[in-house]
C-alpha positions in Angstrom: 72.7 93.5 124.1 76.4 93.5 123.3 77.2 92.8 126.9 75.0 89.7 126.7 76.7 88.5 123.6 80.1 89.0 125.2 79.1 87.0 128.3 77.6 84.2 126.2 80.7 84.1 124.0 82.9 84.0 127.1 80.9 81.2 128.7 81.0 79.1 125.5 84.7 79.8 125.1 85.3 78.8 128.7 83.4 75.4 128.2 85.3 74.6 125.0 88.6 75.3 126.8 87.5 73.1 129.8 86.6 70.3 127.4 89.9 70.6 125.4 92.0 70.5 128.7 90.3 67.5 130.0 91.1 65.6 126.8 94.9 65.4 126.7 95.3 61.7 126.2 96.9 60.6 122.9 94.6 59.1 120.3 95.3 57.5 117.0 93.4 58.9 114.1 93.3 57.6 110.5 93.3 60.3 107.9 92.7 58.7 104.5 95.9 56.6 104.1 98.0 57.7 107.1 97.6 57.1 110.8 98.4 60.0 113.1 98.8 59.9 116.8 97.9 63.2 118.5 96.4 64.5 121.8 92.6 64.3 121.7 92.5 68.0 122.6 94.3 68.8 119.2 91.7 66.7 117.3 88.9 68.4 119.0 90.3 71.9 118.3 90.9 71.0 114.8 87.4 69.7 114.3 86.0 72.8 116.0 88.0 75.1 113.5 86.9 73.0 110.5 83.2 73.2 111.7 83.4 77.0 112.1 85.1 77.6 108.8 82.4 75.5 107.1 79.7 77.3 108.9 81.1 80.7 107.9 81.5 79.6 104.2 78.0 78.3 104.2 76.5 81.4 105.8 78.3 83.5 103.1 76.9 81.5 100.2 73.4 81.6 101.6 73.7 85.3 102.2 74.9 85.9 98.7 72.1 83.7 97.1 69.4 85.7 99.0 70.9 88.9 97.8 71.0 87.9 94.1 67.3 86.7 94.2 66.0 90.0 95.5 
């Protein structure tokens, strides 16, 4: 089963890398009161990291709540 997980993780990582490499054009992004110009790949990668971090934090909170209620 660990080989399967490694293969799936490698495929997903490769797909993410392909999407990021294909999106190198500059894009203007408004963050609250400032406007930032950055490559679209940086924006995508930053969004990926923020989403991953929020998922880990949410999973940790849910896990702690279920342990307390038992």
